[in-house]
N, C-alpha and C positions, 0 to 999 in steps of 0.2 A: 559710093555711099548707099545708093538705093539698092544695089545688088546685095551688099552686106546686110542691110536691114531686112530684106526678104529672106535671106538665108537664116538670119537670127529668128525671125518669126516662124519659119518652117520648122526649125529645130525644136522650138518650144511648143508649137502646136502638136508636133509629133510626140514630144515628151508627155504632154498632158493627155493625149489620146491613149498612149500606152498605159499610163497610170490608171485611168478610169475605165479602160476596157479590159484590164487584166482579170482573168477568171479566178486566180488564186488570191484570196484575201491574205493580207499580211506579207506579201512578197517584197523583197528588197530590190531597189534599183540602184545601179552604180553609174556614176558619171564617167563616161568613156574617157574623159580627159584627166581623171583624178589619180592616175597611176596606182590604182588599187591592186594590191597583190591578191587579196581575197576579202570577202565579207561573209561572216556566218551570222545566222539569225535563228534564235530559239524563241518559241512562242508558247504562251499559255493563253487560251481563249475559250471560254465556256461556250460561246455561240457556235464554235466549230468543233467542240468536244476535243480540243487539243490541250494537252498538259505537258509542258516542257518538251516541246517537239521541234526538232531541227527542220528548218524550212528551205525551200529551193531559193537560190539566189542567182544573179547574173544578168538580168535585163538591163540593157544599156540605154540610159537617157541622160539628159542634162538636168540641172537643178530646176525645180518648179518655183516660181517667184512667190514672194510673200503675198498674202491675200488669198492665194489658192492653197498653199501649204503653210503650216506653222513651222517656225524655225527653232531648232535647238542648237545654240552656238557653243562650241567648245573652245577653251583657251588654254593651251599647254604652258603658257607663261604664268598662269595662276595655279600653283600647286599647294595642296593642303596636307592632310595627314597621310602618313604611310600606314598601310593596312597590315595588321598582324594575322587576320584570318577570319573565316566564317565556319561555323560549326554548331555543335550540340552539347548539351549536358549529358555526360555518360554517368548516370547515377547507378547505385547498386542494383536496382531493379532492371535497368537496361542491360547491365553486364550479365545478370543472371539469365535473362532470356537469350542473349547471344551465346553464353556459355553452354546452355542446354540444347542448342542446335547441334546436328551432327557436323562433323568436321568439314565436309565438302560444302554444305549449305552455308555454314558460318563463314568459311573462307571466301565463298563467292560474294556474300553480302559485304564483308569487310573490305574486299577489294573494290566493290562497287562504290562504297562510301569513301574509302581513303586511298585507293590506288592512284597511280600516275599513268593512266591508260585511257584510251578513247571512250571506254564505257563507264568510267568513274566520274562521280561528281566532285571528287578531289577536296573533300572536307579537310580543313587545315587547322582547326582549333577545337579543343575539348575543354569542358569544365567538369570537374569532379568534386564530390563533397569530401571534406575533411571530417572523417567519421560519417555518421548516417545523415542522409537527407530524409525528407518525408516520403520519398519514393524508394526506400529500402523496406525490407521485411519487418524490421523493428528498429527502435532507436538504439544506438551504441556509440561509444567513443573508443579511443585507443588506450584508455586508461580507466576502465570502470572498476570500482572498488566496492567492497562491502560497506554498508552504512557506517559512518563515523570514522572511516579510514581516509588518510591522505597520502600523497606521494610527491613531495615537494621536488625531489630530484629526478622525477620521471623514470625511476628504476624499472617500473612495470610497464612502460610504454611498449605497445605492440600493435602492429597494423591489423591484427586479428581477423575479423570477418571479411575485410577487403581482400585478404589472401585467397578467399574461396572463389570469387567471381571477377571482381573488378581488376585486380592486378594481372591475372592471366589474360584477360581480354585486352588490357592496355598493352601488354607485351606483344600480343599478336598484331595489334594496330601499329605499334612502333616498328615491328618487323616489316610491315607493308609501307609505312610512312615514317622513316626515321626522324624527320624534322618536324613532326606534329608538335604543336604547342599545347601545353596543358596548364590550366588554371585550377587551383584548389580553393574551395570556399567552405567554411564551417557553418553548420546550422546551430550547433551548441558545443560548448566545452564539456568535459566530464562534469557530472552533476555535483560532485563534491566541491567544485570551485564556485558554485553559484549560490545566490542568496536564498533560493527556495528549494535547493537540492532536488530539482525536478528537470526532466528533459524539456518540458514546456515552459517558456517564459523565464522569469528571474533575470538577475544581472550578475556580472562577473564581480566577485569580491576583490577589492583592491589588494588584499594581502596575497592574492594569487596571480597578480599581474605578471610577475617574473616567472612564475611556474607555467602560466599559460603561454608565455613567450617561448619558453623552453619546449613546450609541447609542439609549437609550430616548427621550431628548429629540428626536433627529433623527427617530425613527420617528413620534412623536406630531405633530411639526411637519410632516413630509412627508405624512402622512395628512390632516392638516387642510388642507394646500394642495390636496389632491384633493377636498375637500368631505366628508371622512370624519372625524368627531369620535370620538376614543377617550376615553370617559368614565372608564375605569378600567383599570389594569393590575395583574396579579399579578406578583410578582418572579420566580417560578420555578414552572413546572408540576411538580408531584410531586417536590419537592426530595429526597425520600428514596428515590426509585425511579430509579436510575441505570443500568438495564439496557435502557431503551427506546432507540429510534433516531429522532430525537435525544433527548438527555437530559443532565442535569447534576446532580451531588450538591451540595447546599448545606445545611450545618448551620444550626441556629437562630442560633448565635452569628455565623456568617458572614453570614447574612441581616441580622441586626441591625446588624452593622458596615457592610455595604454600603449599607444605607438611611441610617444616621446619618452616615456619612462622605462619601457620594457621591451617592446617588440623591435623597434628600430635598433637600440643598442645591442640586443641579443643577436640580430642578424649581422650587425657590424662586427661584433666580437667573434662570431663563428664563421665569418667570411661567407655569409649567405648572400648571393646576388639575386635571389628571387625578388621580383617586384612586389611592393606593398601597395595594394589598391584599396581605397576607402569606399564607404557608403554601401554600394551594392543594393540599392533600393530604388524607389519610384521617382519619376521626374517631377513630382508635385512638391518636392522639398529640397530645392536647390541650395537653400541656406545651410543644410546639414553639411555637405562637403565643403562649401565655402568657409564655414566656421572652422572646420578641421584644418583646412589649408591656410587660414588666417593665423593659425597657431604656428609660429616660426619654429618651435622645438619639434613639432610633429611633421611639418611639411618637408623638412630636409630629408626624411626617410620615405616620403610618399611619391610614387610614380604618377598616380592619377586616381580617377573616380569611376565607379561602375554604376550602371543604371538598369532598371527594369521599367516597364511601361504599363503597370496596372493602375496607375494614377498619374495625372499631369499631362503635359504636352511635350512631345519630343523636341520641339524647338526651344524649350526651356534650357536645354543642355548648353546652348551657345552662350547663355548668360554666365554659366560657370566658366566656360572657356575664356570669355572676355575678362572675368575677374582674375583668373589664374592661367594666363595663356601658355605658360611653360609646363603645365601639367596635362597629362593625357586623359582621354575619355574612352570608356569601354561600354559596350552594350552586352550584358551577361545573361539575361533571361527574359523569355516571353513564352507563355504557354498557349496551346490550342485546346479548347474544351471539347471533350468528346460529346457526341459523335462527330462534331465538326461540320463545317460547310466549306468544301474544298475550295471552290473558286472565290467565295465571299471572304473567307479567312485569308486566302492567298493575297487577295487584293489589299486587305487591311495591313497585313504583315509586310508586303512589298512597299507600300506607301510609307508606313511608319518606321520600319526597321531598315530594310535594305537601302531604301532611298532616304528616309527621314533621319535615321540615326547616323548614317555615314555623312550626310550633308551637315550634320551637327557634330562633326569631329570624332565620332566613335571609330576606334581602330579594330574592334571586333564586333561581330554580330553572332550571338549564340542563342539558339532556340532550345526550349525546354519541352520535352526531353527526347533522347535518341530513340528509345524503344519501350514498348509496353505490350501486354497481351491484349486479347480481344475484350477483356474486362477491366482494362487499365490498372492491372495489378502487377507487382505488389505495391502497397503503401502502408505506412504506419497507421496506427489507430489515431484518427484525427488528421491524418495527412491527406493529400489531394487524391480524391477517388475518381476524378474525371479528367485527368491530364492525358491527352492523346499523344502517343509517341510519334516521332517523325516516321517510324515504321511500326507496324503492328506485326508481331511475331506469334504465329500459332503453330506449335511444333516446328516444322522446318519451312513453312510457307511464310511469305513476306508480303505485306500490303504497304505501299508507300502512301503517306498522308501529307497533309498541308505543309508541315515544317520541312519535310524532305525537299519539296519543290521550291519553297522559299529560299532555302540555303543554296540549292542547286543552281538557281538563276544567277547567283553571284560566284559561288565557290569554284565552279568548274572553269571559270574564265578569269578570275581575279586572284592570282596567287599572292602569297605573302610577299611583301616588298613592293607591291603595286602602290601607286599614290593616287589620291583623289584629285581630279582636275575641276576647274571651274566649268560649269555648264549652265546655260540659262534655263529657267524653269517657269512653270505656270501652274495654276490650280488644276487645270485640265490635263496637263502633260508633265506631272512630276517625274523627275529623272535624276540619275547620278552617273558620272563618268569617271573612269579610271585609266591610268596609263600603266601598263604592266612592265615588268623588267625586260620582256621581249619586244617592247615598244609597240604593243598592240593597244588600240583604243577600245575600251569596253564601255558601252552605254546601256543602262537599264532604264526602260521607259514604261510607265503605266499610263494607259488612257483612263483617267479618273472621271470621265464625263459620261453622259448617257447617249452619246452619239459617236459614230466612227470619225476618226481624225486622221488626216493626211499630214505628214510632216517631213521636213528635211533635218538631217543631222550634219552640221557644218563645222569643219575645221580648216581655217584659213581658206585656201582656194579649193579644198577637197570637200566632197559631200556625198552622202547617200540619201535616198529618201524612201519612205515606207508608209504604211498605214496600219492602224490598230483599231479594232472594234471596241465598243464600250466595255470597259473593265478588263481588257486584254493587257498582257504584259509581254514585252519583247526585250530580249538581251541581244545586243548587236556587237559583234567583235570584228574589227576591221584593222587592216594594216596596209601601208603604202610602200611601194618601191622607193628607194632613195634616189 
């Protein structure tokens, strides 16, 4: 007994010495008894001037006890939502900048973003606008008519301007990543369907509910004919923000009526299996999607609800999940304001989106927007003039910005079909864990304190331990031999 006790003490004293004498901050240690096949560690740390940088691994120690290290416990028996993907909004302006690059530069960037290779961040989800967003050159729809004219049968429907930049870029992306998932969101219907006949604000006239539903059907069918599958649509981008250009105001009762009376039946009649997702606005008004889903006629057609975080608290989303547990949640938009604060913005987005939104049931994390130029153009008159792209494209040169690294910390390692696992969390070490289809464990950890933290990540009798400086973010990918 005495000999065993001395051996135990020697092992743990050695472990502690190795941890605190290591010269390389943020290095991973693997328990030699853990049957680890490998561990990867990717780090973003302002204090070390590292951004999404792969670190050295392989130091062999045992677990350090509680009180010395904090513990993050993972439980593979507690499984939550299946992930649909991580990605960006590919608006018309983003597509224009990509299209205007020379072929070799564009191909290199698209493969870096969407490829299935060692150098890619493996983006798996895109959100596009149905018609113009405010980051297009000007407002447009797919059925713009002279004043006073209408087109109830959508005879004049045409994808129009999107044929110039967006669709060619989407086709190149699909060539690289055939299984990419795409969501479409409208900022405004054609103005002749609206109360104020304007691209800004106004509401959808009830006499055009069926016509607008047909507009969605035509859009999905026309994109499919071009080889572009729209897997989901939201009914209206930011329905309570009607000052953007374009935009439209839509109350929860209007949204429920439109879905139940027109959109849902139109999809059913035309055998459209594209998901219908409601709300698509901030976390400060959970009652909006709850009230739509409380409408039994509407909810039968609805897959789930989408959120932004320009207002409210990300934890509010679980209130909706509790109210309607059979419906899905999606995070569909968050911007970074130019010129941005790379590490400060990264910390906020990792805490609230990659960790916060996924821990509150979201199946997607989508950043706004994929690309802009050095002046954050184009945008409509009245549209966002300071939305920093995930990449800034100047001619053929590319600068990677905050949103690129936010998504990369997850998308490179958490493919579609991964499931979120239970992991213990704290205010100082917020984190999220996933189990991938390849049975890898991916844990994303933020040190949200002002001091360096040493911690264990523990799964049953297997463990790794590491440390992060204040504000640093680590993505840990580990797999064990069976």
